[in-house]
FIGUZA-442982 format. One record per residue (C-alpha): x, y, z. Coordinates in pm, whole numbers, padded with zeros to 5 digits, always signed. Example, Ala and Ser with C-alpha at 12.3 -4.5 7.8 and 13.67 -1.06 7.14 Angstrom:
BEGIN
+01230-00450+00780;+01367-00106+00714;
This chain:
BEGIN
-11419+00850-15600;-11553+00492-15665;-11515+00149-15480;-11126+00038-15565;-11157-00276-15779;-10751-00457-15772;-10824-00569-16100;-10527-00366-16270;-10187-00357-16261;-10193-00014-16079;-10373-00150-15764;-10189-00462-15709;-09849-00294-15760;-09966-00046-15501;-10109-00320-15252;-09783-00529-15307;-09567-00290-15209;-09775-00176-14937;-09829-00491-14783;-09416-00543-14783;-09372-00170-14677;-09617-00272-14368;-09427-00571-14311;-09070-00376-14262;-09238-00092-14059;-09179-00240-13702;-08800-00324-13787;-08813+00062-13900;-08635-00130-14230;-08615+00155-14534;-08660-00011-14891;-08477+00132-15223;-08710+00108-15518;-08442-00168-15635;-08470-00376-15343;-08867-00361-15343;-08848-00445-15704;-08630-00739-15630;-08848-00854-15364;-09161-00842-15553;-09143-00852-15910;-09265-00491-15966;-09094-00315-16261;-08855-00087-16162;-08982+00193-16433;-09342+00206-16274;-09219+00202-15927;-08993+00491-15963;-09333+00694-16099;-09573+00550-15844;-09337+00559-15504;-09311+00962-15544;-09681+00990-15636;-09775+00780-15286;-09544+01026-15080;-09721+01300-15228;-10027+01154-15056;-09843+01111-14748;-09910+00733-14764;-09495+00650-14801;-09212+00866-14641;-08894+00859-14837;-08524+01007-14772;-08209+01007-14942;-07919+00782-14757;-07580+00724-14914;-07700+00892-15262;-08028+00649-15290;-08334+00750-15192;-08526+00475-14969;-08862+00478-14897;-09088+00323-14563;-09460+00350-14560;-09636+00590-14294;-09978+00525-14033;-10170+00673-14324;-10030+00436-14588;-10084+00134-14368;-10424+00256-14254;-10545+00259-14654;-10385-00107-14685;-10565-00208-14359;-10895-00037-14512;-10881-00182-14825;-10708-00560-14761;-11060-00738-14724;-11086-00672-15154;-10736-00714-15230;-10719-01069-15411;-10417-01139-15123;-10335-01508-15206;-10301-01397-15614;-10080-01144-15503;-09865-01397-15288;-09851-01666-15629;-09750-01393-15819;-09471-01272-15569;-09346-01616-15520;-09320-01699-15886;-09122-01402-15953;-08895-01533-15641;-08811-01922-15769;-08759-01729-16145;-08492-01491-15968;-08416-01661-15702;-08001-01670-15773;-08035-01280-15781;-08208-01228-15418;
């Protein structure tokens, strides 16, 4: 497997999601795909495809609660995030997230 580039949407969506879930890890909070979408602006369809894949890779855990799937990062996911953070354009990601949140402020 080659060096990740973090130029494409796939790695950007994964990095943003892992960043958010890493922030929520200590609190024990689980998030629904719709909540991740609302916070980060990642298309819901993309999340619904990617989240189960990341679970198969054992980087996320999922549970069903009140009829909804919720996700939480695992230690393996945190390890992946920390391993690659040096290469991620986090300032660009944070700017994209802020821009999304500003546009959709009333729904947050």
